[in-house]
PANUVO-288944 format. One record per residue (C-alpha): x, y, z; chain; residue in one letter; residue number from 1. Coordinates in steps of 0.1 Angstrom, whole numbers. Layout:
# PANUVO-288944
       x       y       z   cadena   residuo   num
       X       Y       Z        A         A   NUM
...
# end
This chain:
# PANUVO-288944
       x       y       z   cadena   residuo   num
    -536    -460     434        A         X     1
    -532    -442     400        A         X     2
    -541    -474     381        A         X     3
    -574    -479     401        A         X     4
    -583    -442     396        A         X     5
    -576    -445     359        A         X     6
    -597    -477     357        A         X     7
    -626    -459     375        A         X     8
    -623    -429     352        A         X     9
    -623    -452     322        A         X    10
    -654    -471     335        A         X    11
    -672    -439     341        A         X    12
    -664    -426     306        A         X    13
    -676    -459     291        A         X    14
    -708    -457     311        A         X    15
    -715    -422     299        A         X    16
    -708    -433     263        A         X    17
    -732    -462     266        A         X    18
    -759    -441     282        A         X    19
    -756    -414     256        A         X    20
    -761    -439     228        A         X    21
    -794    -450     244        A         X    22
    -829    -448     230        A         X    23
    -844    -413     223        A         X    24
    -881    -408     229        A         X    25
    -900    -379     213        A         X    26
    -937    -372     221        A         X    27
    -958    -366     190        A         X    28
    -995    -359     184        A         X    29
   -1018    -390     186        A         X    30
   -1029    -382     151        A         X    31
    -993    -385     137        A         X    32
    -990    -416     115        A         X    33
    -962    -438     129        A         X    34
    -959    -470     110        A         X    35
    -926    -485     122        A         X    36
    -932    -523     118        A         X    37
    -959    -526      93        A         X    38
    -982    -543     118        A         X    39
   -1017    -531     127        A         X    40
   -1014    -499     147        A         X    41
   -1033    -470     163        A         X    42
   -1037    -452     129        A         X    43
   -1052    -483     113        A         X    44
   -1076    -487     142        A         X    45
   -1087    -450     143        A         X    46
   -1091    -445     105        A         X    47
   -1108    -479     100        A         X    48
   -1133    -471     128        A         X    49
   -1141    -436     114        A         X    50
   -1144    -448      77        A         X    51
   -1165    -479      84        A         X    52
   -1188    -461     109        A         X    53
   -1194    -433      84        A         X    54
   -1201    -459      57        A         X    55
   -1225    -477      80        A         X    56
   -1246    -445      86        A         X    57
   -1246    -436      49        A         X    58
   -1262    -469      40        A         X    59
   -1300    -469      32        A         X    60
   -1309    -490      64        A         X    61
   -1302    -459      84        A         X    62
   -1327    -436      66        A         X    63
   -1352    -464      65        A         X    64
   -1350    -469     103        A         X    65
   -1353    -431     109        A         X    66
   -1384    -428      87        A         X    67
   -1401    -459     101        A         X    68
   -1395    -447     137        A         X    69
   -1407    -411     137        A         X    70
   -1373    -396     134        A         X    71
   -1358    -415     163        A         X    72
   -1322    -423     159        A         X    73
   -1312    -460     163        A         X    74
   -1296    -473     195        A         X    75
   -1264    -494     189        A         X    76
   -1244    -518     210        A         X    77
   -1209    -529     199        A         X    78
   -1206    -566     204        A         X    79
   -1176    -589     198        A         X    80
   -1150    -580     173        A         X    81
   -1128    -611     169        A         X    82
   -1091    -610     160        A         X    83
   -1084    -637     135        A         X    84
   -1053    -621     121        A         X    85
   -1017    -634     124        A         X    86
   -1008    -609     151        A         X    87
   -1020    -596     184        A         X    88
   -1045    -568     179        A         X    89
   -1061    -551     208        A         X    90
   -1097    -554     196        A         X    91
   -1110    -535     227        A         X    92
   -1091    -504     215        A         X    93
   -1107    -509     180        A         X    94
   -1141    -513     196        A         X    95
   -1136    -480     216        A         X    96
   -1126    -463     183        A         X    97
   -1159    -474     168        A         X    98
   -1178    -463     198        A         X    99
   -1161    -429     197        A         X   100
   -1169    -425     160        A         X   101
   -1206    -434     167        A         X   102
   -1209    -409     195        A         X   103
   -1191    -382     177        A         X   104
   -1214    -386     147        A         X   105
   -1245    -378     168        A         X   106
   -1265    -399     144        A         X   107
   -1269    -429     167        A         X   108
   -1271    -436     204        A         X   109
   -1248    -460     221        A         X   110
   -1254    -483     250        A         X   111
   -1228    -500     272        A         X   112
   -1218    -536     265        A         X   113
   -1200    -565     282        A         X   114
   -1181    -563     315        A         X   115
   -1187    -525     318        A         X   116
   -1225    -530     316        A         X   117
   -1222    -557     343        A         X   118
   -1203    -533     365        A         X   119
   -1230    -506     361        A         X   120
   -1256    -532     370        A         X   121
   -1237    -542     401        A         X   122
   -1235    -506     412        A         X   123
   -1272    -502     406        A         X   124
   -1278    -533     428        A         X   125
   -1255    -519     455        A         X   126
   -1275    -486     455        A         X   127
   -1307    -505     464        A         X   128
   -1291    -513     498        A         X   129
   -1270    -482     505        A         X   130
   -1283    -452     487        A         X   131
   -1312    -429     497        A         X   132
   -1345    -436     481        A         X   133
   -1343    -402     463        A         X   134
   -1309    -409     447        A         X   135
   -1309    -447     440        A         X   136
   -1314    -457     404        A         X   137
   -1341    -481     395        A         X   138
   -1338    -515     377        A         X   139
   -1356    -521     344        A         X   140
   -1351    -487     329        A         X   141
   -1320    -494     307        A         X   142
   -1322    -482     271        A         X   143
   -1324    -513     249        A         X   144
   -1303    -515     218        A         X   145
   -1320    -517     184        A         X   146
   -1289    -530     166        A         X   147
   -1257    -549     174        A         X   148
   -1224    -544     156        A         X   149
   -1201    -574     154        A         X   150
   -1171    -583     133        A         X   151
   -1137    -598     126        A         X   152
   -1102    -587     117        A         X   153
   -1084    -610      94        A         X   154
   -1049    -608      78        A         X   155
   -1029    -624      50        A         X   156
    -991    -622      49        A         X   157
    -971    -627      17        A         X   158
    -933    -627      23        A         X   159
    -902    -633       2        A         X   160
    -869    -629      20        A         X   161
    -870    -595      37        A         X   162
    -899    -580      17        A         X   163
    -935    -587      27        A         X   164
    -970    -575      20        A         X   165
    -995    -575      49        A         X   166
   -1032    -574      40        A         X   167
   -1058    -567      66        A         X   168
   -1096    -570      62        A         X   169
   -1120    -558      88        A         X   170
   -1155    -571      83        A         X   171
   -1184    -557     103        A         X   172
   -1221    -567     104        A         X   173
   -1250    -548     118        A         X   174
   -1279    -569     130        A         X   175
   -1314    -559     140        A         X   176
   -1318    -573     176        A         X   177
   -1355    -578     173        A         X   178
   -1357    -595     139        A         X   179
   -1322    -610     137        A         X   180
   -1320    -594     102        A         X   181
   -1286    -583      90        A         X   182
   -1292    -548      78        A         X   183
   -1256    -538      68        A         X   184
   -1223    -555      61        A         X   185
   -1192    -534      56        A         X   186
   -1155    -539      53        A         X   187
   -1123    -520      53        A         X   188
   -1091    -533      36        A         X   189
   -1056    -522      44        A         X   190
   -1025    -534      25        A         X   191
    -989    -526      36        A         X   192
    -956    -532      19        A         X   193
    -927    -537      43        A         X   194
    -891    -537      29        A         X   195
# end
């Protein structure tokens, strides 16, 4: 009886020791830079979106458009941003960071793209059958985009033993939807050393 009690007590002590050595999680502000692995992360996504969007609106195409269109701001749609890097990158998160930067600038208008646009259209179609005439939304009144932003994320890895350099290049292109003319090409480069 004493041996089994001692064995149980020992197992409980071991369990507590193992549990106390477990992982500790601390909440931090989303603006805190946390670069644990050297891979693309939330800070890279946010800062790249903010910088490249600011650069896009500082380019001469923007003022030319405003002056040629009676002071109206351009309407933008964010298209495909393709991940061609060596690692998994959530390009939708990066696209949302770009959209947020565009909206927060108040210098461009933004229209919905992709699957979310289709969901909105399906809701509008559903309203035609089930909503009152005074509250249903009409077809054919969507705001058309003037420009589409598309791009790629590429990477190059140089490694020797445990040391490596990771280079990312984000290339974005802005195209006039009516004329198919590229009006702006921008890039953002990030290089990380991981020891």
